[in-house]
N, C-alpha and C positions, 0 to 999 in steps of 0.2 A: 289903352290896354297896357297893363304892367308887364315888363319883361319876365320871362320864366326864370325862376330862381333855381339854379343848378344845385342839387345836393352835393355835399362835400364831406367825405370821410376824413376826419382829423385824427391822426394816430399819435400825436405828441402833446404834452401838456402846454397850456397857454394861460397866462395871467388873464383875469376877467376882462380887462379893457381890450386886449388884443383878440380875445375870443369874441367879444362883442363886435369888433370890426369884421371878423370873418362871418359872423351871423348876419351882419348888415348886408352882405353880398351873396350869401349862400344859405341853404338849409343845412346846417352843420349836424353831422352825426359824430358825436365826440366820444372817442374811444382811446384814451391816452395810456391805458395800462393793458397788460397781456390778456386779462379775462374779458374786459369790455371789447377789446380788439377782436378776439376770436368770436365772441357773440355777435358783434356787428357784421363781420365778414360772412358769418353763417346765416345772418338774418336780415336785419334792417338795411344793411349797406349793399345787399346783393345786386341792386340795380344802379349803383352810383357810377358815374363816369369820371369822377375826379377824386384823388387822394392827396392829402397833405401830410408829409412825413419829414424826417431828417435823416442824416447819414447814419446815425446810431440806431434809430428805430427801424429804418429801412423798409423794404417791401420785397417779399420773396416771389419766386415764380409760381409757387403753389397758391399764394394769396392772389396773385394776378389771375390765375385760372379760376379762382373762386369768385372773381368779380368780372363776369363775362362781358359787361358793357363798359369796362374801364377804358378810358381814352388818354388820360393824362395823370402823371404823378408829379406833383410839385414838391421839390425838396427845399425845406426851410433851412437856408444856410448854404455854405460852399461845398462841404464834403458830402458825398453820396455813395460811399463805399458799400453799404449794406442794402442798397437798392440794386436788384439784379437787372442791370441795364441790358445785358445781352438778351435776357428773356423778354424784356420790354420791347426791344427792337424787333425780335421775332414776332411779337404779337401786335406790332405797330402801335405801341403805347408810348406817347411822348413823355419824356422825362426832362424837367427843368430844374435848375438850381439857382443859388444866389451869389455868384462871384462878386467880390467887392463890397458886399453888404456889411460885413463885420470885421474888415481888415484892421481898422484903428483899434477896436476893442481888443482883438486878439493880440495885436502887437503890444498894446499897453500892458496886457496881462502877462505877456512874456517877461516884460521888465519887472513887473510886480514879483514874479517868481524868481527872477535873477537876483534882484535886490534882497528879497527875503532869504534866499538860500545863501548867497555869498556873504551877506552882512549879518547872518545868523539872527534875523529879527524874531522868528517864533520862539527860538530857544531863550533869547534874552528876555522876551516878554514873560515867558513862563517862569523864569528864574526870579525876575523882579517881583512878580505876583506871589512867589513863594518866600519872599523876604530875603532873597539872596542878591542884594544889590551889587555888592563888590564882586561876587562870583560871576555875575552876568556880564561884567565888563570884559570884552575880549577884543583882540586885534583882528581885523578882517580886511581883505584886499580892497583897494579902490578900483572901480570898474575901468578907469582909464589905463590901468596897468595890465589889464587882461585882454586876451585875444578872443574875439567873438567869431565862432564858426556857425554857419547856417546851412542846414541840410534842407534844400528846396528853396530856390530863390524865385518863388511866385510872388503874388501881391503881398501876402503876409510876410514872407521872408524878406522882401525888399523893405517893408515898413519897419521890421525889426532891425534890419541893417542900417537904415537911416537914423533910427533912434540911437543905435549903438555908436555909430560913427560921428554923428553931429551932436547928439545930446550928451554922450559920455566919453567921447574922444577915444573910443576903442578901435583897434585895428580889426578889420573884418575880412574873413574868408568865407567861401561857400562851395558847395558841391551841388551840381545839377547833372542830368544826363549829358547835357551839352553846355559849353560856356555861353554866358549871356553877353552879347557884343557890347551892350550899352551899360554894363555893370562895372563900376569903378573899384571893384573888390577883387581880392586874390582868388583865383579859381583853383580848386583842387580836384584832380581827376578821379579820386575815389573817396569813399567814406572813411576808410582807415587813415588816409593822408590828411583829410580834414580834421579828424579827431586828434591826430598827433600834433597838428598845428593850432589847436584850440585850447583855451582855458574854460570857456563856456560854450557848450555845443547845444544849439537850439534846433529842435526837430520841427520842421515846418513843411514837410513833404506830404503828398496825398497818401491816404490809406489804400488798402487793397492787397491782393495776392502778390503783386510785383514788389511791394515794399515791406512785406511782413518780416519782422525781426531783422530789419536792416541794421538796427543797433543791437549787436550781439556781444558776447563776452570779449571777442577780439577788439571791437571798437571801444568798449569800456576800458579795456587794458591800455589801448592807445591814448585814450583821454587822460588817464593817469590819476595819481593820488591828489593832485592839486586841481583836477578838472571837475566841472559841474555839468550835469545833463539837464536840459530843460525841454519838456515835451508839451507843446500846445497844438499838436496835430491830431494824431490818432494813436490809441494805445497799442494797436497791432504792430506799429513800427519798432517797438522795443521788446526784446526778449525779457519778460518780467523776471523769470528765474535768474537769469544772468545779472539783472540789475539788483535784485535782492542780495545775491552773493557779493556783488561788488560793493554795495553800500555797507553791509555788515562787516566786510573784511577791510574796509577803508581803502579799497582799490581806486575809488573815486572820492572826491571831497564831499559831494552831495548831489541831490537831484531835486528839481522842482517839476512837479507833474500836474497837468490839468486833465489828463486822460490816462486811463489804464486799460489794458487788454482785459476784456470780460466785464468791464464796468456795467452796473454799479457795484458789483462784488469786487472787493479789494482784498488780496491775500493778507492775513494778519502779519506775516513775516515782513511784508513791505511796510505796513503801517507801523511796525515796531522799530523800523530803522531810525536811529536818532538824527540822521543827517538828511531827512526827507521833508520837503514842504509839498503838500498836496491840496488841490482844490477840486470841486466836483463838476468837471467839464463845464465850467462857467466862463471861460475866456471870452466867448462870443456874446455874453450877456451884458449889454449896456442899453440904456433907453434908445440911443441913436441906432445901434445895430439892430435891436429888436424891431424898431420902426422900419428900418430899411428892409429887413427880411420879410416882414408882413406885407409891406407895400409891394415889393417885387413879386412875392408869391401870388398876391391877388391880381397883379397886372398880367402875369403869365397865364393864369386861369382865364381871366377876362378875354385876353387875346385869342386863346385857343377856342373858346366857345363862341367868339365873334367870327371865327373863320380866318383870323389874321395870323401872321407868323408870331410865335412866342418870342419873348425878348431874349431869354437866356437858356437855350437848350444845353444839356450836358454835352461835352465834346463829342461823344460817340454819335449823338443825334445830329450835332452840327455838321459832322463829316458826311452823314448821309444826306443832309439837306443841301450840301454843297456850299 
């Protein structure tokens, strides 16, 4: 007798090969855009017990209530800030995520943004294509002469720090809520202190209400006209209006962003900044990371429906489980 295939509501886009892997294990209800999502939750998905989403697409308390049989929300990737975890806890809905699945990809992308921004790669490329070979040649800092500051020394922050220190011989400082006893980097007690001591400030902290607009006008002023802001975490950590003003006024030297508050909508004034490099929240997208995230999501779902402990509950659920 074949095992029962559990229906799975998928709220995020997938490439065909990864979608096929999900379909091999589950009866997938695929709703990766707002309209299909609303239609599925109101109809075909009403009886599902499992949802697959990510930190940007999230899942609201109201949507949980519209799925009365829901037992587990599997988050594809590390961040889960738009999944209403307190509501899930109240309803005894398990929430899992993917710590460690995309660390290397995101850390690599951080340096793609750092090098592109500091070494003026996009501007030089555009100028050469426009026939301005000599105009495109400019002097840009060597990374080994720059101080790297990391906001959030989690797995991704540590991977960025290692690349900076060992690969580019950068001096490294960081800020966490508490110092990390095993970190060989300079600890700064506040974000302002870290910005003031950094030439390149990498945002690698979790999103959510507690960190919203942690990078504000004061922090950007402390970073200064020779400083670069790199965000590979969540757009909500940066005050976009303050960043727009700082970029256009030359208050900072430049910014490299993989995330923007309110994405995929990006303010035109931000896009018009000449000293900006921006990518479409793609830092976690590599074949290795995508494979890791898909495999772990499926393992968490399989464990839950087999009555076994899930592998990677979100911290709030881990604390409840003890």
